[in-house]
C-alpha positions, -999 to +999 in steps of 0.1 A: +189-052-026+173-019-039+136-015-035+111+001-060+079+020-051+051-003-062+017+010-048-002+030-022-028+016+001-058+035+014-074+017+043-112+020+050-137+006+076-157-004+044-147-006+009-177+017-003-165+043+023-129+042+010-140+043-027-163+073-021-135+092-002-109+086-028-131+094-057-141+126-043-105+137-034-091+129-068-122+133-091-115+099-109-135+067-107-118+036-093-116+004-112-129-031-099-102-049-081-111-082-063-111-103-033-080-117-013-092-150+000-062-155+022-067-123+041-105-118+040-102-084+022-111-067-010-101-037-030-106-012-058-077+002-079-064+034-097-037+035-123-008+059-115+013+050-145+040+024-134+025+024-099-012+021-087-034+030-058-056+006-039-085+010-015-086-019+007-110-031+034-122-062+053-147-082+032-178-086+052-186-117+031-154-135+038-146-158+068-122-142+094-088-157+087-069-174+116-041-148+115-039-109+115-048-093+083-023-073+065-020-034+070-033-039+105-068-039+091-082-058+121-075-026+142-084+000+116-110+027+126-119+062+117-124+076+082-106+062+051-069+074+049-036+067+032-023+041+056+006+021+039+030+022+011+044-010-007+077-016-023+086-042-049+118-063-049+133-089-072+141-114-044+118-113-012+142-132+011+172-110+002+150-079+008+139-092+040+175-099+052+180-061+049+148-050+064+138-046+102+131-080+118+093-075+121+087-067+084+071-100+078+070-136+067+072-145+031+035-155+021+020-164-013-014-146-016-033-143-048-062-125-065-077-140-096-049-149-119-026-124-102+003-140-083+028-125-060+048-130-028+046-107+000+061-101+035+032-102+060+041-093+097+029-120+121+013-092+142-002-075+111+018-044+121+046-031+100+077-015+117+080+023+124+044+023+134+034+014+098+059+038+082+081+009+069+068-003+036+053-037+029+075-058+007+062-076-024+077-096-052+054-099-083+052-133-102+039-124-135+018-094-146+017-063-126-018-049-119-009-014-131-006-029-167-042-040-166-058-008-154-072+019-175-050+050-176-068+081-165-040+104-166-032+102-128+005+102-117+022+104-083+040+135-078+051+131-043+046+107-013+054+123+021+061+099+049+060+115+084+075+095+112+089+101+148+120+081+137+124+096+104+163+093+101+163+056+114+135+049+088+156+064+060+187+043+070+167+011+072+156+015+035+173+008+003+153+030-018+163+057-042+131+075-054+129+113-056+090+110-052+094+095-017+101+121+010+106+110+046+103+138+072+104+140+110+072+144+128+055+134+162+025+115+146+031+090+119+012+097+086+014+093+049+004+120+022+004+117-015+003+145-040-013+132-072-014+148-106-048+145-122-066+160-152-084+182-127-050+194-113-029+185-084-048+167-056-037+157-021-046+123-005-037+117+031 
């Protein structure tokens, strides 16, 4: 099953720290997101056209869940950074059958009236040292349709990974904006077109 680039996730130790870093980097304000009760996290969002960017962090007001949080947030430290990418599919079970074994278990989180199914790794850690995308299947509205359009668009997402060739072969994704390259230290970097010019987010 073919995958579609859906959104990007910037992880942060606190939501306030993550929002400040992204707004400074892109020169655009983020829109209120909400809380994810199942994971004890909360976020803020930015429209990227048919995609979106989220800043996500542990919600200090939420109880600690009895399972690892998504995006390995339980082990996150350091400054805010682009940490994960998420791809959409039309059938989560079929997409998981094509994915590496540790990609995740189908789960049905929610935020307000938004509903989706998502593959969440039992360990919280995605394959290829977080280089493999989280898989999502939306049920109803997509968040990007609800966000104000501030003229930001993704130009390129660069994924650096020590096993770049294996990562490419494991993906059923055709998107010229996604570039996977060989490198010793896994990382993500996005080039985003803004009304202020081209900005980089890593």
